[in-house]
C-alpha positions in Angstrom: 91.0 40.6 169.4 94.7 40.9 168.6 93.9 41.5 165.0 91.6 44.4 165.9 94.2 45.8 168.3 96.8 45.7 165.5 94.4 47.5 163.2 93.7 50.2 165.8 97.4 50.7 166.5 98.1 51.0 162.7 95.4 53.6 162.4 96.8 55.6 165.3 100.3 55.4 163.8 99.2 56.6 160.4 97.2 59.4 162.0 100.1 60.5 164.1 102.4 60.4 161.0 100.0 62.5 159.1 99.7 65.1 161.9 103.5 65.2 162.2 103.9 65.7 158.4 101.4 68.6 158.4 103.2 70.2 161.4 106.6 69.9 159.6 105.2 71.3 156.4 103.8 74.3 158.3 107.1 75.0 159.9 109.3 74.6 156.8 107.0 75.7 154.0 108.0 79.0 152.5 105.2 81.6 152.5 104.6 82.9 149.0 105.5 86.6 148.9 102.2 87.7 147.5 98.7 88.6 148.8 95.7 89.5 146.6 93.9 92.5 148.0 90.3 93.5 147.5 90.5 96.4 145.1 87.0 97.6 146.0 88.5 98.3 149.5 92.0 99.2 148.5 91.7 100.8 145.0 95.0 102.7 145.0 97.9 100.8 143.4 101.6 101.5 143.6 105.0 100.0 142.8 108.5 100.6 144.1 111.5 100.4 141.7 115.3 100.7 141.6 118.0 100.2 139.0 117.5 96.4 139.5 114.2 96.7 137.6 116.0 97.8 134.5 114.4 100.1 131.9 110.8 101.0 132.7 108.2 102.3 130.3 106.2 104.5 132.7 103.6 105.4 130.2 102.6 101.7 130.0 102.9 101.5 133.8 100.4 104.3 134.2 98.1 102.9 131.6 98.1 99.6 133.5 96.4 101.3 136.4 99.4 102.2 138.7 98.7 105.3 140.7 102.0 105.9 142.4 105.7 104.8 142.4 108.5 105.0 145.0 111.9 105.2 143.3 115.1 104.2 145.1 117.3 107.3 145.3 120.1 106.5 147.7 121.7 104.1 150.2 124.0 104.7 153.1 126.0 107.9 153.1 127.2 108.0 149.5 125.5 105.5 147.2 123.1 107.0 144.6 120.9 104.7 142.5 122.1 105.1 138.9 118.5 105.0 137.5 116.9 107.4 139.9 117.1 110.6 137.9 116.1 108.9 134.6 113.2 107.1 136.4 112.1 110.3 138.1 111.8 112.3 134.9 110.0 109.5 133.1 107.6 108.8 136.0 106.7 112.5 136.3 106.0 112.7 132.6 103.7 109.7 132.8 101.4 111.3 135.4 101.8 108.8 138.2 102.5 110.2 141.7 106.2 110.0 142.5 108.1 109.4 145.7 111.6 108.5 146.6 113.1 106.0 149.1 116.5 105.5 150.8 117.9 102.1 151.9 118.9 102.6 155.5 122.3 101.2 156.6 122.8 100.1 160.2 126.6 100.8 159.9 126.3 104.5 158.8 125.5 107.7 160.6 121.8 108.4 160.3 122.1 112.2 159.9 124.7 111.8 157.1 122.4 109.3 155.4 119.7 111.9 155.5 122.1 114.5 153.9 122.9 112.0 151.1 119.1 111.5 150.5 118.5 115.2 150.5 121.3 116.0 148.1 119.9 113.5 145.6 116.2 114.7 145.7 117.2 118.4 145.9 115.0 120.6 143.7 113.1 117.6 142.3 109.3 117.5 142.2 107.9 114.8 144.5 104.3 114.0 145.5 104.9 111.6 148.4 106.8 111.6 151.7 110.5 110.6 151.7 110.6 106.9 152.6 113.3 105.4 154.8 113.6 101.6 154.0 114.6 99.9 157.3 115.4 96.2 156.9 117.5 93.7 158.8 118.1 91.8 155.5 121.2 93.2 153.9 122.4 94.9 157.1 125.0 93.8 159.6 123.6 92.0 162.7 126.0 93.3 165.3 124.2 96.6 166.1 121.8 97.1 169.0 118.2 98.2 168.6 119.0 101.4 170.5 121.9 102.2 168.2 119.8 101.7 165.1 116.8 103.6 166.4 119.1 106.5 167.4 120.5 106.7 163.8 117.0 106.5 162.3 116.0 109.4 164.5 119.1 111.3 163.2 118.0 110.7 159.6 114.4 111.8 160.3 115.8 114.9 161.9 117.8 115.7 158.8 114.9 115.1 156.4 112.3 117.0 158.4 114.9 119.8 158.8 114.7 120.0 155.0 111.0 120.5 155.3 110.1 117.0 154.0 107.5 114.7 155.4 108.8 111.2 156.1 107.4 107.6 156.1 109.1 104.5 157.5 109.1 101.3 155.4 109.7 98.0 157.1 108.3 94.5 157.6 106.4 93.3 160.7 109.6 92.1 162.4 111.1 95.5 161.8 108.0 97.2 163.1 108.2 95.3 166.3 111.9 96.0 166.8 112.4 99.5 165.5 109.0 101.3 165.4 106.8 99.9 168.2 107.7 101.7 171.5 110.2 103.9 169.7 108.9 105.7 166.6 105.1 105.0 166.7 104.4 108.7 165.9 105.8 108.1 162.4 103.6 106.9 159.4 104.4 103.4 158.4 104.6 101.6 155.0 104.6 97.9 155.9 105.7 94.9 154.0 103.5 91.9 154.9 102.2 88.8 153.2 99.3 88.3 155.6 95.9 89.8 155.1 95.3 92.2 156.8 99.0 93.1 157.5 98.3 94.5 161.0 95.7 96.6 162.7 94.5 99.3 160.3 95.5 102.2 162.5 99.2 101.0 162.4 99.9 101.4 158.6 99.4 103.8 155.8 100.9 101.9 152.9 101.1 98.2 152.4 103.5 96.3 150.2 101.7 93.0 149.6 103.6 91.4 146.8 107.1 90.8 145.5 106.0 88.8 142.5 103.4 90.9 140.7 103.5 91.8 137.0 102.9 95.3 135.6 102.9 96.3 132.0 106.0 98.3 131.1 108.2 96.5 133.8 110.2 93.4 133.0 109.9 90.5 135.5 108.5 90.6 139.0 107.7 93.8 140.7 106.7 94.9 144.2 103.0 95.9 144.5 101.6 98.3 147.1 98.4 99.8 148.2 97.1 102.7 150.2 95.1 102.2 153.4 91.9 103.9 152.2 89.7 104.7 149.2 90.4 107.2 146.4 88.9 110.1 148.3 91.2 109.4 151.3 94.1 109.1 148.9 93.5 112.5 147.3 93.1 114.1 150.7 96.4 112.6 151.9 98.2 113.9 148.8 96.8 117.4 149.5 98.0 117.2 153.1 101.5 116.1 151.9 101.9 118.9 149.4 100.6 121.5 151.9 103.8 120.9 153.9 106.3 119.3 151.6 109.1 121.4 150.2 110.6 120.4 146.9 113.8 122.5 147.3 116.3 121.8 150.0 118.3 124.7 151.5 
């Protein structure tokens, strides 16, 4: 009887240890920053690039099936990405649809950030809305949500005053903090490594990988998709260009 009891206790102990180990693994394991998407459902492919990606062969990028690219243009009130103009020209010549994005700084005036962005894209041909990249990563932590949202609104005001359409890029935490209840009228480009990223009526573009590979780009690259089929994509492009001004006054 004692022997059977010892065996039972041992089994319970081993089972408990296994459950604990699984729980610890779930808490501490790092989620891989990559999701495979069903291309029959999301056929439109995009990348986003900055000077950190080095020299890019956009003809090879286009030939590898990429439909659109967002290029980093600016950050804060004065920084301009040193590869933006070169990348813009090469991307336009390759035939991919081109957009530009700005890394939003919590510690800078939003309207002035908008003016920096507009000065950089002034007179350039763009196919996509101007994207404001809103991330807690890389920003100081000592700013309130109200302060940050107020400055985002200031930047949107500057860009829309330049007759540009605007999209907000953020992750799910950023969506909950800065968009939900504050800027829900704005189209969203969400970074998420869960599938689906969030309810389909909440996002327009989805960044689903930080470690994809595309011909013509060295190393890992961010991969994105559009929330719809090719017909919806072309309809959206037409709507953008009906109201998007390429020249800032």
